[in-house]
NUVOLO-208647 format. One line per field, with one value per residue: residue number from 1; x, y, z of N, C-alpha, C in turn. Coordinates in steps of 0.2 Angstrom, whole numbers. Example, Ala and Ser with C-alpha at 12.3 -4.5 7.8 and 13.67 -1.06 7.14 Angstrom:
<atoms>
resi: c(1,2)
n_u: c(66,64)
n_v: c(-28,-11)
n_w: c(39,35)
ca_u: c(62,68)
ca_v: c(-22,-5)
ca_w: c(39,36)
c_u: c(66,64)
c_v: c(-16,0)
c_w: c(39,39)
</atoms>
This chain:
<atoms>
resi: c(1,2,3,4,5,6,7,8,9,10,11,12,13,14,15,16,17,18,19,20,21,22,23,24,25,26,27,28,29,30,31,32,33,34,35,36,37,38,39,40,41,42,43,44,45,46,47,48,49,50,51,52,53,54,55,56,57,58,59,60,61,62,63,64,65,66,67,68,69,70,71,72,73,74,75,76,77,78,79,80,81,82,83,84,85,86,87,88,89,90,91,92,93,94,95,96,97,98,99,100,101,102,103,104,105,106,107,108,109,110,111,112,113,114,115,116,117,118,119,120,121,122,123,124,125,126,127,128,129,130,131,132,133,134,135,136,137,138,139,140,141,142,143,144,145,146,147,148,149,150,151,152,153,154,155,156,157,158,159,160,161,162,163,164,165,166,167,168,169,170,171,172,173,174,175,176,177,178,179,180,181,182,183,184,185,186,187,188,189,190,191,192,193,194,195,196,197,198,199,200,201,202,203,204,205,206,207,208,209,210,211,212,213,214,215,216,217,218,219,220,221,222,223,224,225,226,227,228,229,230,231,232,233,234,235,236,237,238,239,240,241,242,243,244,245,246,247,248,249,250,251,252,253,254,255,256,257,258,259,260,261,262)
n_u: c(-82,-93,-104,-116,-122,-141,-148,-139,-138,-131,-132,-129,-119,-115,-102,-98,-89,-92,-102,-119,-131,-135,-147,-147,-158,-161,-171,-184,-176,-158,-147,-138,-127,-130,-129,-121,-114,-123,-118,-107,-110,-115,-109,-99,-105,-110,-111,-114,-123,-127,-138,-140,-157,-167,-165,-160,-143,-130,-135,-142,-151,-168,-181,-194,-192,-193,-206,-215,-215,-205,-192,-193,-192,-176,-171,-173,-165,-154,-151,-152,-138,-129,-128,-136,-145,-156,-160,-160,-170,-167,-173,-179,-194,-195,-188,-192,-204,-201,-192,-205,-213,-206,-203,-217,-218,-209,-205,-199,-186,-184,-181,-184,-190,-185,-193,-192,-200,-210,-223,-239,-250,-258,-261,-252,-242,-234,-238,-228,-220,-222,-220,-209,-192,-176,-166,-172,-179,-172,-166,-177,-180,-168,-159,-143,-126,-113,-117,-127,-124,-120,-132,-137,-126,-130,-142,-144,-142,-154,-166,-181,-192,-191,-195,-209,-215,-212,-220,-232,-237,-238,-253,-258,-268,-262,-250,-258,-263,-253,-247,-258,-255,-242,-231,-220,-205,-208,-202,-207,-202,-201,-200,-206,-206,-208,-208,-212,-217,-231,-230,-238,-253,-253,-264,-266,-254,-257,-266,-259,-254,-247,-233,-228,-220,-222,-211,-207,-197,-193,-187,-183,-184,-188,-175,-172,-159,-148,-152,-155,-143,-134,-144,-152,-145,-142,-155,-158,-147,-152,-164,-159,-156,-166,-173,-176,-194,-199,-206,-206,-210,-208,-196,-193,-187,-174,-171,-157,-154,-156,-149,-138,-136,-140)
n_v: c(-597,-607,-621,-634,-650,-653,-665,-666,-650,-636,-628,-614,-605,-594,-593,-588,-584,-591,-603,-604,-608,-598,-592,-584,-578,-572,-559,-554,-548,-548,-556,-568,-558,-545,-547,-546,-537,-537,-553,-551,-542,-551,-562,-562,-568,-579,-594,-589,-592,-589,-591,-595,-592,-605,-601,-589,-579,-588,-600,-614,-613,-619,-620,-629,-628,-618,-613,-610,-621,-626,-618,-621,-631,-633,-625,-633,-647,-642,-641,-653,-658,-650,-654,-644,-642,-637,-619,-601,-591,-578,-569,-561,-553,-564,-572,-570,-578,-588,-595,-593,-601,-614,-613,-615,-628,-635,-634,-641,-638,-626,-611,-596,-582,-568,-559,-550,-536,-544,-550,-547,-550,-554,-541,-532,-532,-522,-522,-519,-526,-539,-536,-531,-532,-540,-529,-517,-516,-517,-504,-498,-500,-495,-483,-477,-482,-488,-496,-502,-507,-520,-527,-523,-528,-542,-542,-546,-557,-567,-576,-570,-577,-585,-576,-574,-585,-588,-577,-580,-591,-585,-584,-596,-605,-609,-600,-589,-591,-590,-580,-581,-593,-594,-603,-600,-589,-574,-560,-547,-535,-520,-508,-491,-484,-493,-498,-509,-518,-515,-511,-516,-510,-503,-509,-519,-527,-528,-537,-550,-566,-570,-573,-566,-552,-532,-521,-504,-495,-481,-475,-481,-491,-505,-511,-513,-517,-509,-498,-491,-496,-498,-498,-506,-520,-519,-524,-534,-541,-542,-546,-561,-563,-566,-576,-595,-596,-585,-570,-559,-546,-538,-530,-516,-501,-493,-477,-476,-480,-475,-464,-466,-467,-454)
n_w: c(689,693,694,693,684,678,673,662,660,662,676,684,696,711,726,741,756,775,785,791,779,764,752,737,726,708,700,688,678,675,684,695,698,702,715,723,730,742,746,751,761,770,770,779,791,785,774,759,745,727,711,695,690,678,660,662,664,665,665,658,643,643,638,640,656,660,668,683,692,687,690,704,707,700,711,721,717,716,729,736,727,733,744,756,769,782,776,774,764,750,740,725,715,702,708,721,720,718,727,740,737,737,749,756,749,755,771,780,775,772,781,783,773,763,755,741,731,730,722,728,724,705,699,702,694,683,666,656,659,656,641,639,631,637,640,639,649,660,658,659,672,680,685,677,683,692,702,697,684,683,682,669,662,661,658,643,641,644,640,633,634,647,655,652,652,667,671,668,677,689,691,696,707,719,720,720,736,742,751,763,766,771,784,789,794,785,777,768,756,749,735,737,725,713,700,691,699,710,727,741,751,766,775,769,771,786,788,786,788,806,804,793,787,782,774,767,758,755,747,736,720,711,715,728,736,727,725,739,749,759,769,765,768,781,788,783,788,801,800,799,810,817,830,829,823,827,823,811,811,822,818,811,800,806,815,814,804,794,796,790,777,772)
ca_u: c(-87,-97,-107,-119,-126,-146,-151,-134,-138,-128,-135,-123,-120,-106,-103,-94,-92,-93,-106,-125,-132,-140,-147,-150,-162,-165,-178,-185,-172,-155,-144,-133,-121,-131,-131,-112,-113,-126,-117,-101,-111,-119,-103,-97,-109,-115,-112,-119,-127,-133,-140,-144,-163,-167,-166,-157,-137,-126,-139,-145,-160,-173,-189,-199,-190,-195,-212,-212,-214,-196,-189,-193,-186,-170,-167,-174,-161,-147,-149,-150,-136,-124,-129,-136,-150,-160,-159,-162,-169,-167,-177,-182,-198,-196,-184,-193,-210,-199,-194,-212,-216,-200,-205,-223,-219,-204,-206,-193,-180,-183,-181,-186,-186,-186,-197,-189,-204,-216,-232,-245,-257,-255,-264,-248,-238,-234,-241,-223,-214,-223,-219,-202,-187,-172,-162,-178,-181,-165,-165,-185,-180,-164,-153,-137,-122,-108,-121,-134,-120,-121,-138,-139,-123,-131,-150,-145,-141,-159,-171,-186,-197,-189,-200,-216,-217,-216,-227,-240,-238,-243,-261,-261,-271,-255,-248,-262,-265,-247,-247,-263,-254,-235,-231,-213,-205,-208,-202,-209,-198,-204,-200,-212,-205,-205,-214,-214,-223,-233,-230,-246,-255,-252,-269,-268,-252,-258,-271,-259,-252,-244,-226,-227,-222,-217,-208,-208,-190,-198,-182,-180,-187,-188,-170,-171,-154,-144,-154,-154,-139,-133,-151,-154,-140,-144,-162,-156,-145,-156,-171,-156,-154,-172,-173,-183,-202,-198,-209,-202,-214,-203,-192,-193,-183,-173,-168,-149,-150,-158,-144,-131,-136,-141)
ca_v: c(-598,-614,-626,-640,-651,-655,-667,-663,-647,-630,-621,-608,-602,-591,-594,-581,-586,-597,-602,-605,-608,-593,-594,-577,-580,-566,-557,-557,-545,-549,-563,-568,-555,-540,-548,-549,-533,-544,-555,-550,-540,-556,-569,-561,-575,-584,-596,-587,-595,-585,-595,-590,-597,-608,-596,-580,-578,-594,-605,-617,-609,-623,-617,-632,-629,-609,-613,-610,-627,-628,-614,-622,-637,-630,-624,-642,-650,-638,-641,-660,-660,-646,-658,-640,-647,-630,-615,-596,-589,-571,-567,-554,-553,-571,-576,-571,-581,-596,-594,-593,-611,-617,-612,-618,-634,-639,-631,-643,-635,-616,-609,-590,-580,-563,-557,-542,-534,-552,-549,-552,-553,-553,-536,-528,-531,-519,-525,-518,-531,-545,-535,-527,-537,-538,-523,-511,-518,-515,-497,-496,-499,-494,-478,-481,-481,-492,-502,-505,-510,-530,-529,-522,-530,-550,-543,-548,-566,-568,-579,-566,-582,-587,-571,-573,-590,-587,-572,-583,-594,-583,-585,-600,-605,-608,-593,-584,-591,-591,-578,-583,-604,-597,-605,-599,-580,-570,-553,-543,-528,-515,-500,-487,-482,-497,-497,-515,-523,-512,-511,-517,-505,-504,-512,-526,-532,-530,-544,-556,-570,-563,-574,-561,-545,-528,-512,-501,-495,-475,-471,-486,-493,-514,-514,-511,-518,-508,-491,-491,-505,-498,-500,-517,-525,-518,-526,-543,-546,-543,-552,-567,-565,-567,-582,-600,-595,-576,-565,-550,-541,-533,-527,-509,-495,-487,-471,-474,-483,-469,-457,-469,-466,-446)
ca_w: c(687,696,692,692,681,681,667,656,659,665,681,688,704,712,731,744,765,778,790,789,772,763,742,735,719,706,697,680,676,678,684,701,699,708,724,722,737,747,746,752,768,772,769,786,794,781,765,754,734,721,707,688,688,670,653,664,665,662,668,652,642,641,637,645,661,662,672,692,696,684,694,710,704,702,715,726,716,719,739,736,726,738,751,761,773,780,771,772,754,748,734,722,710,699,715,728,719,719,737,743,735,742,759,755,748,761,776,783,773,774,787,782,767,762,747,738,724,731,719,731,717,699,696,703,690,677,658,653,662,649,634,636,629,644,641,638,656,663,657,663,680,685,682,673,689,694,706,692,678,684,678,662,656,661,655,637,642,647,635,634,635,653,658,651,654,674,673,665,681,694,690,697,713,725,720,723,740,744,756,765,768,773,788,790,795,778,776,762,757,742,735,735,719,711,693,692,707,714,734,743,754,774,777,766,774,791,786,782,796,810,802,788,789,777,776,763,755,755,742,734,716,710,719,734,736,727,728,747,750,767,776,764,772,787,788,780,794,808,798,800,818,823,833,825,824,829,820,809,816,827,814,807,796,813,814,814,798,789,796,790,769,772)
c_u: c(-89,-101,-109,-122,-132,-148,-148,-134,-136,-131,-129,-124,-112,-109,-97,-96,-90,-100,-113,-127,-136,-140,-149,-153,-164,-171,-179,-179,-164,-152,-143,-130,-124,-132,-125,-112,-118,-123,-110,-103,-113,-113,-97,-96,-111,-111,-115,-117,-130,-131,-141,-150,-162,-167,-163,-147,-133,-129,-141,-150,-163,-180,-194,-197,-191,-203,-211,-210,-207,-191,-188,-188,-180,-168,-168,-168,-154,-145,-148,-143,-128,-127,-132,-143,-155,-156,-162,-163,-169,-169,-180,-183,-196,-191,-188,-200,-209,-199,-198,-213,-216,-203,-213,-221,-214,-203,-200,-185,-180,-184,-185,-185,-189,-186,-196,-196,-207,-222,-238,-253,-256,-257,-257,-242,-238,-237,-234,-220,-215,-222,-213,-197,-180,-170,-167,-178,-177,-166,-171,-184,-174,-159,-147,-131,-118,-112,-125,-130,-119,-128,-138,-132,-126,-139,-150,-143,-149,-163,-177,-191,-199,-196,-206,-218,-219,-219,-234,-242,-240,-253,-262,-264,-266,-252,-252,-264,-259,-245,-253,-259,-246,-235,-223,-213,-203,-207,-203,-206,-199,-203,-204,-214,-204,-209,-218,-219,-223,-236,-237,-247,-254,-256,-270,-261,-254,-265,-268,-255,-250,-236,-225,-228,-220,-216,-208,-201,-192,-193,-179,-186,-190,-182,-168,-163,-149,-149,-151,-150,-138,-138,-154,-153,-140,-152,-160,-154,-148,-162,-164,-156,-158,-170,-178,-190,-203,-202,-208,-205,-213,-197,-193,-188,-180,-168,-162,-147,-150,-151,-139,-133,-139,-135)
c_v: c(-606,-615,-632,-642,-656,-659,-666,-656,-642,-627,-618,-606,-598,-593,-590,-584,-592,-598,-606,-605,-599,-589,-587,-579,-572,-564,-558,-552,-543,-557,-565,-562,-549,-541,-548,-543,-535,-548,-557,-546,-547,-562,-568,-568,-581,-587,-592,-588,-589,-590,-589,-597,-601,-601,-589,-582,-583,-600,-608,-614,-617,-622,-623,-633,-623,-607,-611,-614,-628,-627,-615,-628,-639,-632,-630,-645,-647,-640,-647,-661,-658,-649,-651,-643,-637,-624,-609,-593,-581,-569,-561,-556,-561,-576,-577,-575,-588,-597,-595,-599,-614,-619,-618,-625,-641,-635,-633,-643,-629,-615,-601,-588,-575,-561,-551,-542,-542,-548,-552,-553,-549,-546,-532,-529,-528,-523,-524,-523,-539,-542,-532,-533,-535,-534,-518,-513,-516,-506,-494,-495,-496,-487,-480,-478,-488,-498,-506,-508,-518,-531,-528,-526,-539,-550,-546,-555,-569,-571,-573,-572,-585,-581,-573,-578,-590,-585,-576,-587,-591,-582,-592,-601,-605,-603,-587,-582,-590,-587,-580,-589,-602,-598,-604,-589,-578,-564,-548,-536,-526,-510,-495,-485,-488,-498,-506,-519,-517,-513,-513,-511,-508,-507,-519,-530,-533,-535,-551,-561,-565,-569,-571,-553,-540,-523,-512,-498,-489,-472,-474,-487,-501,-514,-512,-510,-514,-500,-488,-497,-504,-503,-507,-520,-525,-525,-534,-544,-545,-547,-561,-570,-568,-575,-587,-598,-588,-573,-559,-544,-532,-530,-520,-506,-491,-484,-471,-478,-478,-462,-460,-467,-460,-445)
c_w: c(690,692,693,688,683,674,662,654,664,670,684,691,705,722,737,752,767,785,788,782,769,756,741,728,716,703,690,678,679,680,693,702,702,715,727,729,743,750,752,760,771,774,775,791,792,776,761,746,734,716,701,688,678,668,656,667,659,662,660,650,639,641,643,652,663,667,679,692,693,687,702,712,703,705,723,725,717,726,738,735,728,745,755,762,773,782,774,765,755,743,731,715,708,706,718,725,722,728,741,743,738,748,760,755,753,765,779,781,774,782,789,775,767,754,746,732,725,727,724,726,710,697,699,697,683,669,655,654,658,644,634,636,636,646,641,645,660,662,659,670,685,681,681,680,691,696,702,685,678,681,672,657,657,657,648,635,645,640,636,637,644,658,658,653,662,675,674,673,688,695,694,706,720,726,723,732,744,750,762,771,771,782,790,790,788,781,768,761,749,743,734,729,713,706,690,692,711,723,735,751,762,776,775,770,781,794,786,788,799,808,795,789,782,777,768,762,753,746,736,726,715,712,724,736,733,726,736,750,758,772,773,769,779,792,787,786,801,807,801,805,821,827,830,828,825,822,817,809,819,823,811,805,803,809,812,807,792,788,794,783,767,766)
</atoms>
């Protein structure tokens, strides 16, 4: 287990591979651990990091830091302590919101963002996400399988208040306008069958700025990286291969990817 101290509080992370830095940020259910298969796939070309945000996994439980600002500050200070300059971010749910906010506030640091299950507006969040305890949420969002076991094992470590506090921050003007103000390449990935964060309609995606593109995973729920892992990993690698400033709108779920996972 690797960790840094921020104001004498433990922030847990894991790292794998060598190359350009790539950071994974988990969602409202689980911790860094469910990123392991994706990290292994990406670590061939990237130095991959996965963090536990405040209140999740093995990072300290500090309620005053559970706000979205507090979670963004955690990532900012992690980058500073680790000496990481320009970085690509992959965030899921809560982690997607944190990644987008970090990109808006520090475009000189964030090169691009893949945002999975990102709520384009607060109304897309199912009320059950606000009401359930972490283990109940894991049972709701995941079928039982070896791939989903890391989420179930880590869910009880979550402070439920960390979920509620971060969800309350989604109503802020900065979050509501984030999609229109994004000036870095951003790929939005949604599972069509996600019960927690409703996927945006195609006409809504078409109205977003040129640097933002959305892709729907038809056979996925809230965790596309687990539900359709081969397809997800290939999409991530292709997104990371885009040149600086290139729009992700050229990316599509290619037919050969679908054949591989049939």
